[in-house]
C-alpha positions in Angstrom: 10.6 2.5 42.5 9.6 6.1 42.4 6.1 7.8 43.0 5.7 8.1 39.2 5.5 4.3 38.6 3.0 4.2 41.4 0.8 6.7 40.1 -2.8 5.8 39.5 -3.8 5.4 36.0 -6.2 8.1 34.5 -9.6 7.5 34.3 -10.8 4.9 31.7 -11.4 6.3 28.3 -13.1 5.1 25.0 -11.3 5.1 21.6 -13.5 6.8 19.2 -12.0 5.2 16.1 -11.9 1.4 15.6 -9.1 1.5 12.8 -6.2 3.2 14.6 -3.4 1.4 12.6 -5.0 0.8 9.6 -2.1 -1.3 7.8 -1.9 -3.5 10.8 -5.5 -4.0 11.2 -6.2 -4.4 7.7 -3.5 -7.4 7.5 -4.9 -9.1 10.3 -8.7 -8.8 9.2 -7.6 -10.1 5.8 -5.8 -13.0 7.5 -8.8 -14.0 9.4 -11.2 -13.6 6.6 -8.8 -15.6 4.3 -8.6 -18.4 6.8 -12.1 -18.6 7.5 -13.2 -18.5 3.9 -10.7 -21.3 3.4 -12.4 -23.1 6.1 -15.8 -22.5 4.4 -14.3 -23.8 0.9 -12.8 -26.9 2.3 -15.9 -27.8 4.2 -18.1 -27.0 1.1 -15.9 -29.1 -1.2 -16.0 -32.1 1.5 -19.8 -32.0 1.6 -20.0 -31.6 -2.1 -17.9 -34.8 -2.7 -19.8 -36.7 0.0 -23.2 -35.8 -1.6 -21.5 -36.8 -5.0 -20.3 -40.0 -4.0 -23.8 -40.8 -2.3 -25.6 -39.8 -5.3 -23.4 -42.1 -7.6 -24.0 -45.0 -5.3 -27.6 -44.5 -5.0 -29.0 -42.9 -8.3 -32.5 -42.4 -6.6 -31.0 -39.6 -4.4 -30.8 -37.4 -7.5 -33.7 -35.3 -6.8 -32.2 -34.5 -3.4 -28.9 -33.4 -5.2 -31.3 -31.4 -7.7 -33.2 -29.6 -4.8 -29.8 -28.9 -2.8 -28.4 -27.1 -5.8 -31.2 -24.8 -5.9 -30.4 -23.9 -2.5 -27.1 -22.7 -3.4 -27.9 -19.1 -3.5 -29.1 -18.9 -0.3 -26.1 -21.0 1.0 -24.0 -18.3 -0.8 -25.8 -15.4 1.0 -25.5 -17.1 4.4 -21.7 -17.3 3.8 -21.6 -13.6 2.7 -23.6 -12.6 5.9 -21.2 -14.8 8.2 -18.1 -13.4 6.6 -19.2 -9.9 7.2 -19.7 -10.7 10.7 -16.1 -12.3 10.7 -14.9 -8.9 9.2 -16.6 -7.0 12.2 -15.3 -9.2 14.9 -12.0 -9.0 13.5 -12.0 -5.4 13.3 -12.9 -5.3 17.0 -10.2 -7.8 17.9 -7.6 -6.1 16.0 -8.6 -2.7 17.7 -7.6 -4.2 21.1 -4.2 -5.0 19.9 -3.8 -2.1 17.6 -4.8 0.8 20.4 -1.9 -0.4 22.7 0.7 -0.7 19.7 -0.1 2.9 18.8 -0.2 4.1 22.2 3.5 2.5 22.9 4.7 3.9 19.6 3.6 7.6 20.8 4.9 6.7 24.4 8.2 5.5 22.9 8.5 8.7 21.1 7.8 10.8 24.3 10.4 9.1 26.3 13.0 9.4 23.5 12.2 13.2 23.3 13.2 13.3 27.0 10.2 12.9 29.1 11.1 10.3 31.5 8.1 11.0 33.8 5.7 9.6 30.9 3.9 6.4 31.8 1.5 4.1 29.6 -2.0 3.6 30.8 -3.9 1.0 28.6 -7.8 0.5 29.0 -9.2 -2.4 30.8 -9.6 -5.2 28.3 -6.8 -4.1 26.1 -3.9 -6.6 25.2 -0.2 -6.2 26.1 -0.9 -5.0 29.8 2.2 -7.1 30.6 4.3 -4.8 28.4 2.6 -1.8 29.6 3.9 -2.7 33.4 7.4 -3.4 31.8 7.6 -0.3 30.1 6.4 1.6 33.0 9.1 0.0 35.0 11.9 0.4 32.5 11.2 4.3 32.4 11.0 4.5 36.1 14.4 2.8 36.4 15.9 5.1 33.7 14.3 7.9 35.3 16.2 6.9 38.7 19.6 6.7 36.7 19.0 10.1 35.5 18.3 11.5 38.9 21.4 10.1 40.0 23.3 11.6 36.8 21.8 14.8 37.9 23.0 14.4 41.7 26.3 13.8 40.3 26.4 16.6 37.9 25.4 19.1 40.6 28.1 17.7 43.0 30.6 17.8 40.1 30.1 21.5 39.5 30.4 22.3 42.9 33.6 20.5 43.5 35.6 22.2 40.6 34.7 20.2 37.7 32.1 22.8 36.4 33.2 22.7 32.8 33.1 19.0 32.6 29.5 19.1 34.2 28.4 21.6 31.8 29.8 19.6 28.7 27.8 16.7 29.7 24.7 18.7 30.5 25.1 20.1 27.1 25.6 16.5 25.3 22.4 15.2 27.2 20.7 18.3 25.8 21.6 17.1 22.4 20.4 13.6 22.8 17.2 14.3 24.4 16.4 18.2 23.8 13.0 18.2 25.9 14.9 16.3 28.7 12.5 16.0 31.5 12.8 14.2 35.1 
């Protein structure tokens, strides 16, 4: 397309903040947390039901049930530690999506202001790299259209349609004040 779309990505960078889009990431983390917690609860209830059924059928297993009930605090501590690990992992995973979303929001604002040379470059391992390619292709295509517009405007100004060309340039400046090709 243009040399801008073929430009190399800048050197890889590291984000210093894990929670970039807090609202989005908190919702994602809460969803994962609740799903894992529900899985634990369902499994625990199934195990308790099975043990209770075995103890009812075989009363001599009552001492085993008593010993297992003494281990509940340790089991609860293990679940809490696992849930903390789930939160940490979900924060890292959500970061891989929230970062690109944040970058796309900023890039859209930049392009909307008129900088059609702007391109998005995501980090290796981030999600939405296909969207990055499509976004860069789109801005490149729009940039080409605008270049053709500029050629037409220049030709119109030379052929006696100067007032119309200036009116068109003024209208474009109103739409995109920081217009840049």
